[in-house]
C-alpha positions as CSV (number, residue, x, y, z in Angstrom):
1,M,0.3,-10.6,47.8
2,D,1.1,-6.9,48.0
3,G,4.2,-7.5,45.9
4,L,2.2,-9.3,43.3
5,L,-0.3,-6.4,43.1
6,L,2.5,-3.9,42.9
7,G,4.1,-5.8,40.1
8,A,0.9,-6.2,38.2
9,G,0.2,-2.4,38.6
10,M,3.7,-1.6,37.3
11,L,3.2,-3.9,34.3
12,L,-0.2,-2.3,33.6
13,G,1.2,1.2,33.9
14,S,4.1,0.4,31.7
15,Y,1.8,-1.1,29.1
16,I,-0.5,2.0,29.1
17,L,2.5,4.2,28.6
18,I,3.8,2.1,25.7
19,Y,0.3,1.9,24.2
20,Y,-0.4,5.6,24.1
21,N,3.1,6.5,23.1
22,F,4.0,3.9,20.5
23,I,1.0,1.7,19.6
24,K,-2.1,3.8,19.5
25,A,-2.6,5.3,16.1
26,V,-2.9,9.1,15.4
27,P,-6.3,9.5,13.7
28,C,-6.8,10.9,10.3
29,M,-8.7,14.2,10.9
30,S,-9.8,15.1,7.4
31,P,-13.5,15.8,7.1
32,I,-13.6,15.6,3.3
33,N,-16.5,14.1,1.5
34,L,-15.8,11.8,-1.5
35,K,-19.1,11.8,-3.3
36,G,-18.5,11.6,-7.0
37,K,-14.9,10.3,-6.5
38,T,-13.4,6.9,-7.5
39,A,-10.7,5.1,-5.6
40,V,-8.8,1.9,-6.3
41,V,-7.5,0.0,-3.3
42,T,-5.3,-3.1,-4.0
43,G,-5.6,-5.8,-1.5
44,G,-8.8,-4.2,-0.2
45,N,-10.4,-7.5,0.9
46,T,-8.6,-7.7,4.3
47,G,-6.6,-5.9,7.0
48,I,-5.6,-2.3,6.4
49,G,-6.8,-2.3,2.8
50,K,-10.3,-3.3,3.9
51,M,-10.4,-0.6,6.6
52,M,-9.3,2.0,4.1
53,A,-11.9,0.9,1.6
54,L,-14.6,1.0,4.2
55,E,-13.6,4.5,5.2
56,L,-13.6,5.7,1.6
57,A,-17.0,4.1,1.0
58,Q,-18.4,5.7,4.1
59,R,-17.3,9.1,2.8
60,G,-19.3,8.4,-0.4
61,A,-16.6,7.3,-2.9
62,R,-17.0,4.7,-5.5
63,V,-14.4,2.0,-4.4
64,V,-12.8,-0.7,-6.5
65,L,-11.3,-3.5,-4.5
66,A,-8.5,-4.9,-6.6
67,C,-7.8,-8.3,-5.2
68,R,-6.3,-11.7,-6.2
69,S,-9.1,-13.9,-4.7
70,K,-12.5,-13.5,-6.2
71,E,-14.2,-15.2,-3.2
72,K,-12.5,-13.0,-0.6
73,G,-12.9,-9.9,-2.7
74,E,-16.6,-10.4,-3.2
75,A,-17.1,-11.2,0.5
76,A,-15.3,-7.9,1.4
77,V,-17.6,-6.0,-1.1
78,Y,-20.6,-7.4,0.7
79,D,-19.2,-6.5,4.1
80,I,-18.3,-2.9,3.1
81,R,-21.6,-2.3,1.3
82,K,-23.5,-3.4,4.3
83,E,-21.5,-1.5,6.9
84,S,-21.1,1.7,4.8
85,G,-24.6,1.8,3.2
86,N,-22.8,2.5,-0.1
87,N,-23.5,0.2,-3.0
88,E,-20.8,1.8,-5.1
89,V,-18.2,-0.8,-4.0
90,I,-17.1,-3.4,-6.6
91,F,-14.5,-6.1,-7.0
92,M,-12.0,-6.5,-9.9
93,T,-9.4,-9.2,-10.2
94,L,-5.8,-8.2,-9.8
95,D,-2.8,-10.4,-9.1
96,L,0.3,-8.2,-8.7
97,S,2.7,-11.2,-9.1
98,S,1.5,-11.4,-12.7
99,L,2.3,-8.5,-15.1
100,A,-0.3,-9.9,-17.5
101,S,-2.9,-9.7,-14.7
102,V,-1.8,-6.1,-13.9
103,R,-2.3,-5.1,-17.6
104,S,-5.6,-7.0,-17.8
105,F,-6.9,-5.1,-14.7
106,A,-5.8,-1.8,-16.1
107,T,-7.6,-2.5,-19.5
108,A,-10.8,-3.6,-17.7
109,F,-10.7,-0.6,-15.4
110,L,-10.0,2.0,-18.1
111,S,-12.8,0.6,-20.3
112,S,-15.4,0.7,-17.5
113,E,-14.5,3.5,-15.1
114,P,-14.6,7.1,-16.3
115,R,-12.8,8.5,-13.2
116,L,-9.9,7.8,-11.0
117,D,-9.1,10.1,-8.1
118,L,-7.2,7.9,-5.7
119,L,-4.9,4.9,-6.3
120,V,-3.9,3.1,-3.1
121,H,-1.2,0.5,-3.4
122,N,-1.9,-1.5,-0.2
123,A,-1.4,-5.1,-1.3
124,G,1.9,-6.7,-0.4
125,I,3.6,-9.8,0.9
126,S,6.5,-10.5,3.3
127,S,7.2,-14.1,2.4
128,C,6.9,-16.3,-0.7
129,G,5.3,-19.1,1.3
130,K,5.5,-22.3,-0.7
131,T,5.5,-20.5,-4.1
132,K,8.7,-20.9,-6.1
133,E,9.3,-18.4,-8.9
134,T,12.1,-17.6,-11.3
135,F,12.0,-14.0,-10.2
136,N,12.0,-12.0,-6.9
137,L,8.4,-12.5,-5.9
138,I,8.4,-10.1,-3.0
139,L,9.8,-7.2,-5.1
140,R,7.3,-8.1,-7.9
141,V,4.3,-7.9,-5.7
142,N,5.4,-5.0,-3.5
143,H,7.0,-2.8,-6.1
144,V,7.2,-3.9,-9.7
145,G,3.5,-4.7,-10.0
146,P,2.4,-1.3,-8.4
147,F,5.0,0.5,-10.6
148,L,3.4,-1.0,-13.7
149,L,-0.2,-0.3,-12.5
150,T,0.7,3.3,-11.8
151,H,2.1,3.6,-15.3
152,L,-1.1,2.2,-16.9
153,L,-3.6,4.2,-14.8
154,L,-1.7,7.5,-14.8
155,P,-3.5,9.1,-17.8
156,R,-6.8,8.6,-15.9
157,L,-5.3,10.1,-12.7
158,K,-4.0,13.1,-14.7
159,A,-7.4,13.6,-16.4
160,N,-9.1,13.8,-12.9
161,A,-6.5,16.0,-11.2
162,P,-6.1,16.9,-8.4
163,S,-5.6,13.2,-7.6
164,R,-3.4,11.1,-5.5
165,V,-1.3,7.9,-5.3
166,V,-0.5,6.4,-1.9
167,V,1.9,3.5,-1.4
168,M,1.9,1.4,1.7
169,A,5.5,1.8,3.0
170,S,7.1,0.5,6.2
171,A,9.8,1.4,8.7
172,A,11.5,-1.7,7.3
173,H,12.9,0.4,4.5
174,R,15.6,1.6,7.0
175,G,17.1,-1.9,6.7
176,G,16.9,-2.1,2.9
177,H,19.8,-2.0,0.5
178,L,19.2,-2.3,-3.3
179,D,21.7,-4.3,-5.2
180,F,20.9,-3.4,-8.8
181,S,22.9,-6.3,-10.2
182,R,20.6,-8.8,-8.6
183,L,17.2,-7.0,-8.1
184,D,15.1,-9.8,-9.6
185,R,16.9,-12.9,-8.5
186,P,14.6,-15.6,-7.0
187,L,14.6,-16.0,-3.3
188,S,15.5,-19.0,-1.1
189,G,15.0,-19.2,2.6
190,W,13.6,-16.9,5.2
191,Q,16.7,-14.8,5.6
192,Q,16.7,-13.8,1.9
193,E,12.9,-13.1,2.1
194,L,13.4,-10.9,5.2
195,R,16.1,-8.9,3.3
196,A,13.9,-8.8,0.2
197,Y,11.0,-7.4,2.1
198,A,13.1,-4.5,3.5
199,D,14.5,-3.9,0.0
200,S,11.0,-3.7,-1.4
201,K,10.0,-1.2,1.2
202,L,13.0,0.9,0.3
203,A,12.0,0.6,-3.3
204,N,8.5,2.0,-2.3
205,V,10.0,5.1,-0.7
206,L,12.4,5.7,-3.6
207,F,9.6,5.1,-6.2
208,I,7.4,7.7,-4.6
209,R,10.3,10.2,-4.5
210,E,11.0,9.9,-8.2
211,L,7.3,9.7,-9.1
212,A,6.7,13.1,-7.4
213,T,9.5,14.5,-9.4
214,Q,8.0,13.3,-12.7
215,L,4.5,14.4,-11.8
216,E,5.4,17.9,-10.8
217,G,2.9,20.4,-12.2
218,T,0.4,17.7,-13.2
219,G,-1.9,18.0,-10.2
220,V,-1.2,14.3,-9.3
221,T,0.6,14.0,-5.9
222,C,2.0,10.9,-4.2
223,Y,2.9,9.7,-0.8
224,A,4.6,6.8,1.1
225,A,2.6,5.9,4.2
226,H,3.9,3.8,7.1
227,P,0.9,2.3,8.9
228,G,2.9,1.5,12.0
229,P,3.0,-1.9,13.8
230,V,-0.2,-3.6,12.7
231,N,-1.8,-6.9,13.6
232,S,-2.6,-8.0,10.1
233,E,-2.2,-11.1,7.9
234,L,1.0,-9.7,6.3
235,F,3.4,-11.6,8.5
236,L,1.2,-14.1,10.3
237,R,-0.3,-15.7,7.2
238,H,2.9,-17.9,6.7
239,V,3.4,-18.7,10.4
240,P,2.8,-22.4,11.4
241,G,-0.6,-23.0,13.0
242,W,0.8,-23.8,16.5
243,L,3.0,-20.7,16.5
244,H,0.1,-18.6,15.2
245,L,-2.0,-19.6,18.3
246,L,0.9,-18.7,20.5
247,L,1.6,-15.3,18.9
248,S,-2.0,-14.1,18.4
249,P,-2.6,-12.9,22.0
250,L,0.7,-11.1,22.0
251,T,0.0,-9.4,18.7
252,W,-3.3,-8.2,20.0
253,L,-1.6,-6.5,22.9
254,V,1.4,-4.9,21.2
255,L,0.2,-4.1,17.6
256,R,-2.4,-1.7,16.2
257,T,-5.6,-2.9,14.8
258,P,-6.0,-2.7,11.0
259,R,-8.3,0.3,11.5
260,G,-5.5,2.0,13.4
261,G,-3.0,1.1,10.7
262,A,-5.2,2.7,8.1
263,Q,-5.0,6.2,9.7
264,T,-1.8,7.4,8.2
265,P,-2.6,6.1,4.7
266,L,-6.0,7.8,4.9
267,H,-4.3,11.0,6.0
268,C,-2.1,10.8,2.9
269,A,-5.1,10.1,0.7
270,L,-7.5,12.7,2.1
271,Q,-5.8,15.5,4.0
272,E,-6.0,18.8,2.3
273,G,-2.9,21.0,2.2
274,I,-0.2,18.3,2.0
275,E,0.2,18.7,-1.7
276,P,3.6,20.5,-1.3
277,L,4.8,17.4,0.5
278,S,4.3,15.1,-2.5
279,G,7.0,12.4,-2.6
280,R,7.5,12.3,1.2
281,Y,7.3,9.5,3.7
282,F,4.6,9.8,6.4
283,A,4.2,8.0,9.8
284,N,1.6,8.8,12.5
285,C,0.0,11.3,10.1
286,H,3.1,13.4,9.9
287,V,6.1,13.7,7.6
288,E,9.1,11.8,8.8
289,E,12.6,12.1,7.7
290,V,14.1,9.0,6.0
291,P,17.8,7.8,6.0
292,P,20.2,8.9,3.3
293,L,19.6,5.7,1.2
294,A,15.9,6.5,1.0
295,R,16.4,10.1,-0.2
296,D,19.1,9.4,-2.8
297,D,17.8,10.9,-6.0
298,R,20.3,9.1,-8.2
299,A,19.3,5.7,-6.7
300,A,15.6,6.7,-7.1
301,R,16.2,7.4,-10.8
302,R,18.3,4.2,-11.3
303,L,15.5,2.2,-9.6
304,W,13.0,3.8,-11.9
305,E,14.9,2.7,-15.0
306,A,15.4,-0.8,-13.6
307,S,11.7,-1.0,-12.8
308,E,10.8,0.0,-16.4
309,K,12.8,-3.0,-17.6
310,L,11.4,-5.4,-15.0
311,A,7.8,-4.3,-15.8
312,G,8.4,-4.6,-19.6
313,L,8.1,-0.9,-20.3
314,T,11.4,-0.2,-21.9
315,K,9.9,-0.1,-25.4
316,E,7.0,2.1,-24.2
317,G,9.2,4.8,-22.7
318,S,8.5,6.9,-19.6
319,L,5.2,7.3,-17.7
320,D,4.5,10.4,-19.8
321,A,4.4,8.2,-22.9
322,S,1.6,6.0,-21.5
323,P,-0.9,5.0,-24.3
324,Q,-4.1,6.9,-24.1
325,P,-7.2,4.7,-23.6
326,G,-10.3,5.1,-25.6
327,T,-13.4,6.7,-24.3
328,P,-14.7,4.6,-21.4
329,S,-18.2,3.3,-21.1
330,S,-20.3,4.3,-18.1
331,P,-19.8,2.2,-15.0
């Protein structure tokens, strides 16, 4: 019995050490009030995105939840309004796998919202599920769609500078390697999907690096934020039911809550004084160095040019050549 108690005590002590050193999230300490500001959060109906949207709403911001599912998006709007006491939370349809949907969202937003102070690219996928496409679905949702959305909304961000763009990154970028000869090839099997996810996260980091270069002097800054190991739907949504039941207790023990995962993205979105760090990668509310592949300026520029083609922007030119929208109506 004594041996069992000793073993249990050692396990508990080890878990506490691991929790406080690797799992527990460093909190965002910014006290900033967002009254009069407008934020767009993609995938804001669940997980980290919902927690970010809630925090922004509690600080007084007008928050647009840009989500694929109308039912889930409107349910999240109801929850966030109720918990925050802020009725300036709305839903707008956005499916990042469809470039037409991205353009439709941008048109609707620019015609109805006079401000944009914060663009949070939170939505993402790690698997194609049962969907079969003729393109790289993971890269489309995690990178190409956000790239196009940034392009289309940038004039509004510049008009309301200082403003920010935050992309949800991941430590998985360290395993990424971009093959520019086959960026958009369709995926087959979980091994290709796993590689494609890491590649898309590397694309996120390189995109933010090049975006910061192009936005220098505009008052718009941008950051790649790693939320840490989080218990969210991102990976478990495609796990078989029986395995989901088996893994759920374990994920609760060793992964952060979505609220904890939202802390570093919130730091990038809200913390004053980090403007000189535009284009950098953050983890645990601090700048973290990335491997050589993720800070290769030539690769970042090459990815930018490839992304313009994949997003159908080659005829429109660079981000600076974005068409200016007409005068928006009041929200």
